N, C-alpha and C positions, 0 to 999 in steps of 0.2 A: 636580089633578094628574093626568095621564093614567097609568093603571095599566101598569106595564112586563111585559113577557113574556119569561121566562128558560128557557133550555134547559140542561141539564145532562147530560152523558153521564158513565157510570160513577156515576150516581146512586142506586145501590141499595145503596152501602155507604160507609164511609170519608169521604173529604174531600167527595164530590160528595153524600152524604146529609146531613152537616153543613150545607153550603152551601145545599142545598135548603130546609132547614128554615128557616134564616135569611131566605132570600129570601121564603119563603111567609109567615113572622111579619111581615114589612114591607108584606104586602098585595099581593104581586106574582103575577102568574100564573105558575106554575112548571110546567115539563114536565121530565121526567127519562126518560133511557134506561138502560137496564140489561140484562145479559144473563140474570141469574136471574128467571124470573118471580115466584117467592114472595118475594124479597127486595125486588124493585122493587116488586111490591103493598104490602109491608109499610111501606116509605118512603112511598109515596103516600098510605096510610092514615093515617099518622102526621102527614104534613105538608100534606095537601090537594094535593099534587101530581098532575099528570096522568101515569100510567105508560105508557111504550112500550118494548117488548121487541126487543133485536137483538143478535146474536151477531156482532161485527166482524171475526171470522175468515171470514166470508162477505160478499162485497161486494154479492152480491143482497139479503141482509138489510139492508144499509145503505140501499140504493136503495129498499126497500120501506117502511123506517121514515121515510125522508125523506117519501115520499108521504104516508103516515099523519100525519106532523107537518104538511105542508103543509095537507092537508084539515082538521086540527083548528084551525090558525091562520085558516083561512078568509080569507085577503086581510089580516088584521090586523096583520102584520108581526112581526119578532121583534127585541128590543131587546138581547139578550144570549145569546151561546153559549159554554158552558165545555166543550172539548174535553179532558176529564178521564180518559176511559176509558183502559185500557191495563194492561200486564202484561210480566213477564218469565218464560220458559219453560225448562222442564228441558234441552230437546235441540233440536237444528235439526229444523224441521218445514215442510214447504209447505203452503199452504192450498189449498182447492179451485181457487182462482183463479191458483195458481201462484207466489205471493209467499212470501217467508219470514215465519212466523206473527208475530214480534215487530214486524216493519217495519210488516205490514199492521194489527195491532190498534192500534199506537199511532200510527202515522203515516198510513197509505195511507187507511184508512177514516175517520179524522177529516177528511182532506183532502177525500175524496168528499163526505162528509156537509156539510161547510162549502159546497161548491161547490153541492150541491144545493139549499140554502137561501140562496144569495146574494140572489135576489130578494126574500125575507123579509127578510133583514137590511139589504138596501138600501132598503126600502120607507119607513122613518121618516126621522126628522131625524138619527139616528146611531145606530151599533150597535157593541156592545163584542165581541171575540172573544178569550178566555182560553185558553191553551194551557198544560195542566199538563206541565212538563218536569222537569228533574231535575239535580243536580250531577254525575250520570252523563256528561251530555253533554260534561263537561271531561275527567272521568276515563279514560272508556272510548271516548268517540266518535271516529271517524275515518272520514268518509264517502268512499267511492270510487264516483264516479258511474257507473262501468263494472262495479260488483258490489255493488249495493245489498242483495243477498241474502246477502252474506258468503259465497259458495262458496269463496273463496281461503282463507278462514281464520275458521272460525265458532267463538265461543264466546258463551255467554249475555249475558256482561257487555259484550262487543264490540256484539252485535245489539242490545242496550237502549242503551248509549251512543249508538250510531248512530240509534235512533228518538228519544231525547230530543233529540238534536241537532237531528233533522229536525223536531221540534216546535216549537224555537226558530227555525230557519230560516223555517219556515212563518208564524210570527207576524211576523217581520221583513219577509217578501215580501208578506205581506197589507198591511201598512203602506205598504210601497211602492208596491203596485198599486191599492189601494182606498182609502188615507187621504183622498185628496182628494174621494172620493165619501161620506164619513162612516163609514167603519168604522175603528176604532180595535183594533188588536190587541196582545196582549202575551203573553209567556211566563214562567212563573216555576217554581221550585224551592220546593216547600212545606216542605222539611226531609226528614229520614229519619223517616218516619211509622211509627209503632209499629201495624202491622196484618200480616195473614197474607198481604201482597202477594207476596213472594218465596217461598211456601212450597212451590210447585211447582217449584223448581229446585235444583240442586245448587251453584250459583254462589256466591261470597263475598258476593254481597249479601242470600243467606238469612241469613248471620250478622248483618249490618247491621239487617235488619228484624226479626228473630226470636229473637236472643239475649238471654237475662236480662241478660249481661253488658254488652250495649250499651244497656240501658234508660235510662242517665243521659244519653245522647247523642241521643236520639230524640224527635221532635215528637208529641204526641197528636193522634189524628184531629180532635179538637174544635178544637185550635189550626191545624192544617193547612187544615181547612174554613173556618175565619174568615179566613185568608188567601186562599183562593180567593174567597170572598165579598167580601173587600175590594176585589179587582180587578172583580169583576162588578158591584158597587154604586158603585164610585169614579168619580170623574170623569176621564176621559182629558185629559192635558195639565195636570191640575191635581194629581190624587192620584197619578198614575203617567204614565210617559213610554211613548206609543204606539211600537211597534216594538222595545222593549227586552226585555232578559232580567232578571229580579230573582231574587235569592236571599232567600227568604222575603220580608220586606217591604222589602228595601233593593235599590237598584239593583246589579246584578251587575258586579263589577269583575275577578274572575278568569273569563276566558271563553276557550272553545275558539277558537283563531284562526278556524278556518272558519266559525264564525258570522259574522265580519266579511267573508267573501270572497264577493263578488257572483256569480263563476263559479260557485261551489257552490250559492249560493242559488238563482240562475235555472235552473241545470242538474236541481237537485233538483225544482223546481216542474214542469219539462218533463217530466222522467221519471215524475215521480207522476202527472202528467195522463194519460200514455200508459197506465200499469199500471191506471188505474181508468176508462179509456175514454172521457175527456174531451177535448174539442177546446179546447185552450187559446187 
């Protein structure tokens, strides 16, 4: 059996680190991308993964890490990509690229990285792309194509909900555009994972992720990472449905209506390509 190659962003902690360990234990070649060099190196040492460092708040760093990854792959192709990096932030901030920070870290940078690695993803018999989304896509998301940065009404919850909706729309759009060329994409909500994820914000999500009172409702990083790994290692069309959104391990039933709106899906793709400097 050919050894698979798996790339996991947000691989220095939480779900990504757990999934990296599980993939490595199966004998797969694992590449991880993290923002923190020390944490990324520690996970790499523990799992045997190959570490890459990039801050998704800078698109040039995404372009640079994509080039390093392509060089490391050396034409061997990429079997699975987990777009798992993300975050929610305390206040409205523009990146050096002129995009709202939440939108860029959670959606635009993964969008760019995926496109820069498309040749590698298309090189084999089939590739899996897994986007870590959130129930926030339904609770808070409402994308306005003419105001992706939420200039007309910013809040941390709204920005995060929009970004997680964008993750799910991106998975659906990848299936529509590249499904017949061997790419199977899916988005999923891992549960409300007990991490320090929302520690840098004053939003209500900080309570959900960090309060002891919320503990009975939380998912452990181990469980969330196992769910991520289930999609990475599973058989598209057999174990999960390409183009779909899952809530944990079940096909999502309560969806944001915009997730099924082709105008929003295609408009977001076009505007995202413009934002990151790609010719669609």
